[in-house]
N, CA, C and O of each residue as an XYZ file, in Angstrom:
532
protein
N      44.351    -16.700     18.804
C      45.032    -15.789     19.541
C      44.910    -14.079     18.972
O      44.681    -13.669     17.834
N      45.094    -13.519     19.908
C      44.258    -12.020     19.612
C      45.464    -11.265     20.151
O      46.229    -11.479     21.091
N      45.355    -10.146     19.079
C      46.788     -9.021     19.111
C      46.418     -8.584     20.934
O      45.435     -8.760     21.655
N      47.784     -7.949     21.136
C      47.660     -7.168     22.490
C      46.759     -6.098     22.217
O      46.702     -5.376     21.222
N      45.936     -6.105     23.438
C      45.015     -4.692     23.425
C      43.890     -5.115     22.239
O      43.641     -4.159     21.504
N      43.209     -6.271     21.926
C      42.360     -6.525     21.182
C      41.198     -6.683     22.256
O      41.468     -7.337     23.263
N      39.519     -5.962     22.081
C      38.957     -5.977     23.147
C      38.057     -7.219     22.635
O      37.911     -7.379     21.423
N      37.570     -7.928     23.385
C      36.597     -9.202     23.192
C      35.329     -8.433     23.791
O      35.317     -7.884     24.893
N      34.392     -8.476     22.995
C      33.014     -8.359     23.112
C      32.127     -9.472     23.203
O      32.144    -10.383     22.374
N      31.184     -9.424     24.393
C      30.314    -10.699     24.373
C      29.212    -10.335     23.345
O      28.662     -9.244     23.196
N      29.005    -11.536     22.645
C      27.700    -11.409     21.656
C      26.806    -10.678     21.621
O      26.580    -10.025     20.602
N      25.884    -10.561     22.959
C      24.813     -9.737     23.152
C      25.402     -8.195     23.042
O      24.565     -7.456     22.524
N      26.533     -7.576     23.371
C      26.939     -6.312     23.567
C      27.215     -5.990     22.220
O      26.976     -4.869     21.771
N      27.923     -7.309     21.245
C      28.338     -6.791     19.644
C      26.819     -6.641     18.945
O      26.688     -5.868     17.996
N      25.838     -7.302     19.378
C      24.800     -6.912     18.368
C      23.946     -5.853     18.856
O      23.275     -5.264     18.009
N      23.835     -5.461     20.211
C      23.512     -4.327     20.794
C      24.108     -2.861     19.756
O      23.436     -1.994     19.199
N      25.829     -3.082     19.812
C      26.525     -2.097     19.215
C      26.172     -1.806     17.828
O      25.874     -0.692     17.397
N      26.238     -3.081     17.048
C      25.768     -3.002     15.527
C      24.573     -2.620     15.279
O      24.502     -1.717     14.446
N      23.131     -3.174     15.922
C      21.886     -2.253     15.988
C      22.088     -0.525     15.932
O      21.509      0.219     15.140
N      22.847     -0.203     16.754
C      23.086      1.305     17.414
C      23.667      1.859     16.052
O      23.038      2.749     15.478
N      24.741      1.414     15.556
C      25.291      1.796     14.515
C      24.650      1.889     13.111
O      24.857      2.772     12.279
N      23.831      0.814     12.999
C      22.956      0.600     11.731
C      21.815      1.816     11.975
O      21.489      2.445     10.969
N      21.225      2.162     13.193
C      20.364      3.061     13.343
C      20.835      4.589     13.071
O      20.076      5.365     12.490
N      22.059      4.969     13.495
C      23.040      5.979     13.546
C      23.258      6.533     11.659
O      23.262      7.650     11.141
N      23.412      5.152     11.095
C      24.007      5.554      9.533
C      22.586      5.059      8.577
O      22.552      5.228      7.358
N      21.701      4.567      9.190
C      21.102      4.313      8.068
C      19.577      4.931      8.348
O      18.770      5.184      7.453
N      19.372      5.102      9.634
C      17.667      5.614     10.465
C      17.419      6.967      9.761
O      16.270      7.382      9.607
N      18.490      7.644      9.340
C      18.201      8.751      9.348
C      18.080      9.334      7.834
O      18.891      9.056      6.950
N      16.901     10.220      7.654
C      16.826     10.237      5.913
C      16.082     11.979      5.942
O      15.524     12.572      6.865
N      16.310     12.313      4.840
C      16.311     13.588      4.346
C      15.130     13.585      3.387
O      15.281     12.913      2.367
N      13.760     14.351      3.583
C      12.773     14.083      2.932
C      12.637     15.311      1.990
O      11.531     15.457      1.469
N      13.817     16.406      1.636
C      13.825     17.017      0.585
C      14.307     16.467     -0.860
O      15.302     15.855     -1.248
N      13.320     16.892     -1.375
C      13.203     16.027     -2.884
C      15.014     17.049     -3.826
O      15.457     18.196     -3.881
N      15.321     15.956     -4.235
C      16.387     16.112     -4.548
C      16.489     16.393     -6.352
O      16.289     15.450     -7.118
N      16.797     17.698     -6.838
C      16.586     17.532     -8.373
C      17.199     16.450     -8.960
O      18.316     16.035     -8.649
N      16.436     15.962     -9.857
C      16.989     15.379    -11.166
C      16.042     15.251    -12.233
O      15.016     15.919    -12.355
N      16.635     13.951    -13.335
C      15.611     13.883    -14.627
C      14.599     12.851    -14.179
O      13.764     12.503    -15.014
N      14.572     12.417    -13.195
C      13.345     11.632    -12.456
C      12.341     12.453    -11.599
O      12.533     13.277    -10.704
N      11.193     11.952    -12.171
C       9.695     12.694    -11.299
C      10.188     12.481     -9.862
O      11.158     11.820     -9.491
N       9.258     13.226     -9.090
C       9.173     13.601     -7.941
C       7.717     12.997     -7.456
O       6.791     13.217     -8.236
N       7.476     12.420     -6.518
C       5.779     11.957     -6.037
C       5.760     12.176     -5.021
O       6.529     12.158     -4.060
N       4.346     12.516     -5.341
C       3.685     13.609     -3.784
C       2.450     13.813     -3.911
O       1.829     13.353     -4.870
N       1.878     14.543     -2.957
C       0.579     15.196     -2.946
C       0.659     16.631     -3.250
O       1.465     17.385     -2.705
N      -0.396     17.068     -4.336
C      -0.680     18.452     -5.040
C      -2.148     19.434     -4.326
O      -3.149     18.867     -3.886
N      -2.086     19.971     -4.334
C      -3.264     20.652     -3.901
C      -3.638     22.292     -4.938
O      -3.165     22.720     -5.991
N      -4.220     22.580     -4.412
C      -4.798     24.017     -5.605
C      -5.064     25.276     -4.658
O      -5.592     25.192     -3.549
N      -4.745     26.124     -5.089
C      -4.531     27.579     -4.120
C      -4.844     28.930     -4.500
O      -4.880     28.975     -5.730
N      -5.075     29.999     -4.007
C      -5.616     31.299     -4.688
C      -4.834     32.139     -3.841
O      -4.556     31.861     -2.674
N      -4.456     33.251     -4.491
C      -3.347     34.184     -3.514
C      -3.358     35.614     -4.774
O      -3.644     35.677     -5.970
N      -2.857     36.680     -3.678
C      -2.956     38.035     -4.318
C      -1.830     38.123     -5.079
O      -1.987     38.546     -6.224
N      -0.921     37.879     -4.784
C       0.472     38.140     -5.466
C       1.401     36.859     -5.376
O       1.155     36.007     -4.522
N       2.305     36.737     -6.119
C       3.328     35.613     -6.215
C       4.850     36.076     -5.586
O       5.199     37.256     -5.533
N       5.563     35.104     -5.189
C       6.738     35.421     -4.949
C       7.483     36.583     -5.901
O       8.103     37.626     -5.689
N       7.110     35.883     -6.956
C       8.115     36.607     -8.021
C       7.128     38.023     -8.503
O       7.221     38.680     -9.540
N       6.342     38.168     -7.547
C       5.980     39.879     -7.991
C       4.772     40.253     -8.628
O       4.297     41.384     -8.525
N       4.069     38.992     -9.529
C       3.393     39.237    -10.513
C       1.691     39.074     -9.561
O       1.467     38.631     -8.435
N       1.021     39.485    -10.315
C      -0.503     39.316     -9.966
C      -0.601     38.104    -10.144
O      -0.058     37.553    -11.102
N      -1.622     37.190     -8.864
C      -1.614     35.999     -9.101
C      -3.216     35.953    -10.145
O      -4.157     36.736    -10.022
N      -3.128     34.963    -10.988
C      -3.906     34.703    -11.931
C      -4.135     33.154    -11.849
O      -3.412     32.189    -12.098
N      -5.545     33.306    -11.362
C      -6.008     31.711    -11.232
C      -6.387     30.675    -12.258
O      -6.628     29.495    -12.006
N      -6.416     31.347    -13.650
C      -6.579     30.922    -14.710
C      -5.431     30.578    -15.709
O      -5.552     30.369    -16.916
N      -4.227     30.563    -14.919
C      -2.996     30.850    -15.569
C      -2.723     29.656    -15.132
O      -3.204     29.298    -14.057
N      -1.778     28.677    -15.986
C      -1.301     27.277    -15.571
C      -0.209     27.557    -14.448
O       0.756     27.555    -15.213
N       0.274     27.763    -13.373
C       1.063     28.366    -12.483
C       0.991     27.277    -11.085
O       0.022     26.604    -10.735
N       2.425     27.364    -10.404
C       2.256     26.407     -9.328
C       3.279     26.988     -8.564
O       4.207     27.564     -9.132
N       3.211     26.894     -7.179
C       4.127     27.196     -6.060
C       4.958     25.949     -5.589
O       4.445     24.963     -5.061
N       6.133     26.085     -5.809
C       7.247     24.845     -4.973
C       8.023     25.415     -4.357
O       8.230     26.612     -4.557
N       8.886     24.475     -3.124
C       9.768     24.672     -2.346
C      11.049     24.394     -3.031
O      11.289     23.311     -3.564
N      11.923     25.463     -3.004
C      13.203     25.224     -3.253
C      13.613     24.908     -4.640
O      14.605     24.231     -4.909
N      12.931     25.348     -5.374
C      13.121     25.789     -7.093
C      13.473     26.879     -7.776
O      13.061     27.870     -7.172
N      13.915     27.096     -8.535
C      14.099     28.392     -9.385
C      12.605     28.875    -10.218
O      11.951     28.037    -10.839
N      12.262     30.064    -10.147
C      11.231     30.200    -10.904
C      11.499     30.348    -12.194
O      12.626     30.544    -12.650
N      10.141     30.230    -13.038
C      10.414     30.403    -14.324
C      10.434     29.018    -15.030
O      10.100     28.736    -16.181
N      10.905     28.242    -14.051
C      11.095     26.823    -14.881
C       9.349     26.013    -15.163
O       8.496     26.063    -14.276
N       9.125     25.410    -16.345
C       8.360     24.529    -16.358
C       8.355     22.897    -16.034
O       9.332     22.152    -16.101
N       7.287     22.616    -15.743
C       6.987     21.367    -14.761
C       5.611     20.720    -15.221
O       4.536     21.313    -15.311
N       5.892     19.230    -15.526
C       4.822     18.609    -16.127
C       4.584     18.170    -14.935
O       5.515     17.855    -14.193
N       3.089     18.066    -14.500
C       2.343     17.347    -13.133
C       1.715     16.508    -13.577
O       1.065     17.056    -14.468
N       1.449     15.429    -13.544
C       0.665     14.140    -13.929
C      -0.397     13.616    -12.624
O       0.322     13.310    -11.672
N      -1.685     13.446    -12.333
C      -2.352     12.763    -11.783
C      -1.960     11.622    -11.807
O      -1.960     11.121    -12.932
N      -1.529     10.835    -10.782
C      -1.249      9.048    -10.986
C      -2.348      8.293    -10.943
O      -2.197      7.116    -11.269
N      -3.855      8.799    -10.498
C      -4.564      8.141    -10.641
C      -5.239      8.039    -11.784
O      -5.877      7.002    -11.968
N      -5.248      9.060    -12.777
C      -6.170      8.755    -13.929
C      -4.876      9.373    -15.016
O      -5.123      9.623    -16.196
N      -3.739      9.530    -14.514
C      -2.698      9.713    -15.967
C      -3.402     11.101    -16.478
O      -3.041     11.302    -17.637
N      -4.079     11.889    -16.118
C      -4.003     13.565    -16.708
C      -2.845     14.496    -16.282
O      -2.483     14.678    -15.120
N      -2.391     14.980    -17.238
C      -1.402     15.959    -17.083
C      -1.486     17.580    -17.502
O      -2.188     18.043    -18.401
N      -0.522     18.372    -16.554
C      -0.766     19.803    -17.089
C       0.555     20.117    -17.008
O       1.307     19.511    -16.245
N       1.003     21.221    -17.891
C       2.264     21.668    -17.668
C       2.040     23.036    -17.150
O       1.042     23.661    -17.512
N       2.895     23.541    -16.333
C       2.809     24.300    -15.458
C       4.336     25.124    -15.015
O       5.407     24.546    -14.828
N       4.088     26.637    -14.911
C       5.324     27.611    -14.602
C       5.327     27.992    -13.289
O       4.552     28.616    -12.564
N       6.665     27.326    -13.132
C       6.649     27.690    -11.632
C       6.827     29.282    -11.060
O       7.897     29.814    -11.354
N       5.834     30.104    -10.243
C       6.087     31.354     -9.905
C       5.704     31.737     -8.536
O       5.379     32.895     -8.271
N       5.739     30.665     -7.538
C       5.346     31.072     -6.214
C       6.404     30.270     -5.637
O       7.230     29.554     -6.202
N       6.196     30.570     -4.169
C       6.909     29.495     -3.151
C       5.963     29.210     -2.279
O       5.335     30.008     -1.584
N       5.811     27.381     -2.349
C       5.116     26.951     -1.203
C       5.366     25.331     -1.829
O       6.099     24.970     -2.751
N       4.522     24.590     -1.009
C       3.329     25.156      0.365
C       4.451     25.056      1.795
O       5.665     24.910      1.944
N       3.483     25.194      2.519
C       4.175     25.670      3.767
C       4.842     24.449      4.185
O       4.569     23.375      3.650
N       5.870     24.578      5.294
C       6.651     23.498      5.759
C       5.888     22.398      6.445
O       6.303     21.247      6.308
N       5.052     22.580      7.010
C       4.259     21.712      7.372
C       3.729     21.201      6.807
O       3.736     20.003      7.090
N       2.946     21.571      5.717
C       2.426     20.793      4.397
C       3.419     20.272      3.867
O       3.068     19.317      3.174
N       4.765     20.483      3.856
C       5.470     19.740      3.128
C       6.256     18.558      3.577
O       6.759     17.679      2.878
N       6.273     18.704      4.943
C       6.495     17.634      5.689
C       5.319     16.457      5.800
O       5.498     15.392      6.391
N       4.379     16.748      5.289
C       2.916     15.894      5.501
C       2.956     15.199      3.867
O       2.016     14.551      3.405
N       4.197     15.476      3.152
C       3.888     14.918      1.483
C       3.531     15.929      0.766
O       3.565     15.597     -0.418
N       3.085     17.403      0.952
C       2.886     17.439     -0.385
C       3.492     18.500     -0.791
O       3.659     19.507     -0.104
N       3.971     18.300     -2.267
C       5.400     18.741     -2.998
C       4.676     19.537     -4.156
O       5.013     19.265     -5.309
N       3.781     20.423     -3.958
C       3.525     21.601     -4.995
C       2.002     21.928     -4.650
O       1.354     21.035     -4.105
N       1.382     23.158     -4.934
C       0.555     23.743     -5.334
C       0.242     24.394     -6.375
O       0.978     25.285     -6.798
N      -1.043     24.021     -7.040
C      -1.299     24.095     -8.283
C      -2.465     25.537     -8.270
O      -3.276     25.796     -7.381
N      -2.272     26.133     -9.256
C      -3.414     27.421     -9.618
C      -4.409     26.940    -10.128
O      -4.306     26.171    -11.084
N      -5.962     27.395     -9.443
C      -7.179     26.589     -9.642
C      -7.106     25.996    -11.047
O      -7.424     24.813    -11.163
N      -6.741     26.650    -12.082
C      -7.011     26.155    -13.349
C      -6.114     25.020    -13.532
O      -6.542     23.986    -14.045
N      -5.010     25.123    -13.186
C      -3.937     23.645    -13.440
C      -4.511     22.726    -12.888
O      -4.295     21.555    -13.197
N      -5.333     23.080    -11.984
C      -5.674     21.539    -10.748
C      -6.575     21.099    -11.348
O      -6.443     19.891    -11.548
N      -7.900     21.737    -11.938
C      -8.590     21.584    -12.508
C      -8.480     20.905    -14.020
O      -9.430     20.784    -14.793
N      -7.514     20.610    -14.198
C      -7.495     20.072    -15.710
C      -6.849     18.579    -15.500
O      -6.722     17.785    -16.432
N      -6.410     18.272    -13.981
C      -5.971     16.905    -13.880
C      -6.526     16.268    -12.689
O      -6.171     15.169    -12.262
N      -7.596     17.176    -12.078
C      -8.774     16.353    -10.914
C      -9.845     17.166    -10.921
O      -9.939     18.158    -11.644
N     -10.862     16.707     -9.964
C     -11.461     17.627     -9.661
C     -11.188     18.690     -8.165
O     -10.655     18.525     -7.067
N     -11.663     19.449     -8.645
C     -11.551     20.669     -7.369
C     -12.020     20.734     -6.233
O     -11.687     21.504     -5.332
N     -13.078     19.661     -6.224
C     -13.702     19.397     -4.811
C     -12.868     17.860     -4.436
O     -13.170     17.245     -3.413
N     -11.951     17.420     -5.259
C     -10.946     16.593     -4.559
C      -9.880     17.211     -3.504
O      -9.524     16.619     -2.485
N      -9.449     18.426     -3.882
C      -8.689     19.541     -2.921
C      -7.200     18.894     -2.668
O      -6.349     19.565     -2.083
N      -6.945     17.685     -3.090
C      -5.765     17.027     -2.665
C      -5.598     15.947     -3.563
O      -6.483     15.094     -3.495
N      -4.616     15.743     -4.461
C      -4.492     14.583     -5.283
C      -2.968     13.933     -5.406
O      -2.127     14.792     -5.671
N      -2.516     12.757     -5.284
C      -1.286     12.329     -5.580
C      -1.004     12.501     -7.024
O      -1.728     12.170     -7.963
N       0.421     13.197     -7.068
C       0.999     13.478     -8.588
C       2.706     12.823     -8.549
O       3.360     12.283     -7.657
N       2.958     13.128     -9.766
C       4.165     13.114    -10.181
C       4.415     14.443    -10.995
O       3.787     15.003    -11.894
N       5.563     14.719    -10.330
C       6.362     16.010    -10.894
C       7.372     15.966    -11.630
O       8.165     15.122    -11.213
N       7.804     16.624    -12.776
C       8.851     16.168    -13.659
C       9.204     17.761    -14.691
O       8.615     18.240    -15.660
N      10.229     18.135    -14.038
C      11.142     19.422    -14.710
C      10.931     19.173    -16.318
O      11.212     18.157    -16.954
N      10.523     20.039    -16.650
C      10.961     20.025    -18.241
C      11.891     20.886    -18.866
O      11.706     22.101    -18.930
N      12.994     20.250    -19.382
C      14.436     20.807    -19.850
C      13.776     22.160    -20.627
O      14.512     22.969    -21.190
């Protein structure tokens, strides 16, 4: 027995509609990292520059980093996941570019910082990044 006004759908149509709803509500994701006490996982590279976004002169021998959407001056522990070598860096620049970020790069390290966790010839390494309170 059905209430007045109830729509009865064939099984195939019901299956198609539920698939569309699942896609709409579950198929979308945002790749922007969320700040939290857990480490972010992604790719790191090294870079050189003339000036940083904070206005200071870039020094490739200082353990510094560039990150997107983070506060300058914060300290981060960056660990190479393949060899467990870690370095503490200070955030003083903005980067990587949106294109590189969308490809999985979450942090750019100064030459000195990168060389402490990997060989410069590697260019890119998989890392975990954790903010130090």
